[in-house]
C-alpha positions in Angstrom: 0.2 0.1 0.0 3.0 2.2 0.9 4.1 1.6 -2.5 0.7 2.2 -4.2 0.9 5.9 -2.4 4.4 6.3 -3.0 4.2 5.9 -6.9 0.5 7.7 -6.9 2.5 11.1 -5.0 5.2 10.7 -7.9 3.1 10.5 -10.7 1.2 13.6 -9.8 4.2 15.6 -8.1 6.0 14.8 -12.0 2.5 15.4 -14.0 2.1 19.2 -12.2 5.7 20.3 -12.7 5.9 19.4 -16.5 2.6 22.3 -16.2 4.0 24.8 -14.9 7.1 24.1 -17.5 4.5 24.5 -20.0 4.3 28.2 -21.3 2.0 30.9 -19.6 -1.2 30.8 -22.0 -1.8 33.8 -24.1 -4.5 36.6 -22.4 -5.8 38.8 -24.3 -8.4 41.5 -22.7 -12.6 41.2 -23.7 -14.9 44.5 -23.6 -18.8 45.1 -24.4 -21.1 47.4 -23.3 -23.2 47.0 -20.3 -27.1 46.0 -21.9 -30.8 47.0 -20.1 -33.2 46.8 -21.9 -31.7 47.1 -25.2 -30.4 50.9 -23.8 -26.3 50.6 -23.0 -26.2 51.0 -19.5 -24.2 55.0 -18.8 -22.7 56.3 -15.8 -22.5 59.6 -14.5 -20.6 61.2 -17.3 -22.2 59.5 -20.2 -20.3 57.1 -20.9 -21.5 53.8 -21.7 -20.0 52.0 -19.0 -18.1 48.4 -20.1 -17.9 44.1 -18.7 -14.0 43.5 -19.6 -12.2 40.3 -19.0 -9.4 38.8 -20.1 -9.4 35.6 -21.6 -6.8 32.8 -23.4 -6.6 33.2 -26.7 -6.1 29.8 -27.9 -3.6 29.0 -30.6 -4.6 27.4 -34.3 -3.5 24.5 -35.1 -2.3 23.6 -39.2 -3.9 21.2 -40.7 -4.4 19.4 -43.7 -7.4 21.6 -46.1 -11.1 18.5 -46.5 -12.0 18.3 -50.2 -15.8 19.7 -50.9 -18.1 16.9 -50.7 -20.3 17.6 -54.3 -24.2 16.5 -53.0 -26.2 14.7 -55.7 
């Protein structure tokens, strides 16, 4: 039982070390206007209130082009 626990702990430590060594994900700030009942919400200065979030930006993978299938 101790050997099983030790093996589990070592594998967990190895996977966490590998994930920490990988590149950090690129993030992008995305802002949208806050809307209530179809109209933008304005602050005291008359500007539209925005909701901003940090979103991970995924890398596009390269691949081969798929031929279009002709319909009969």
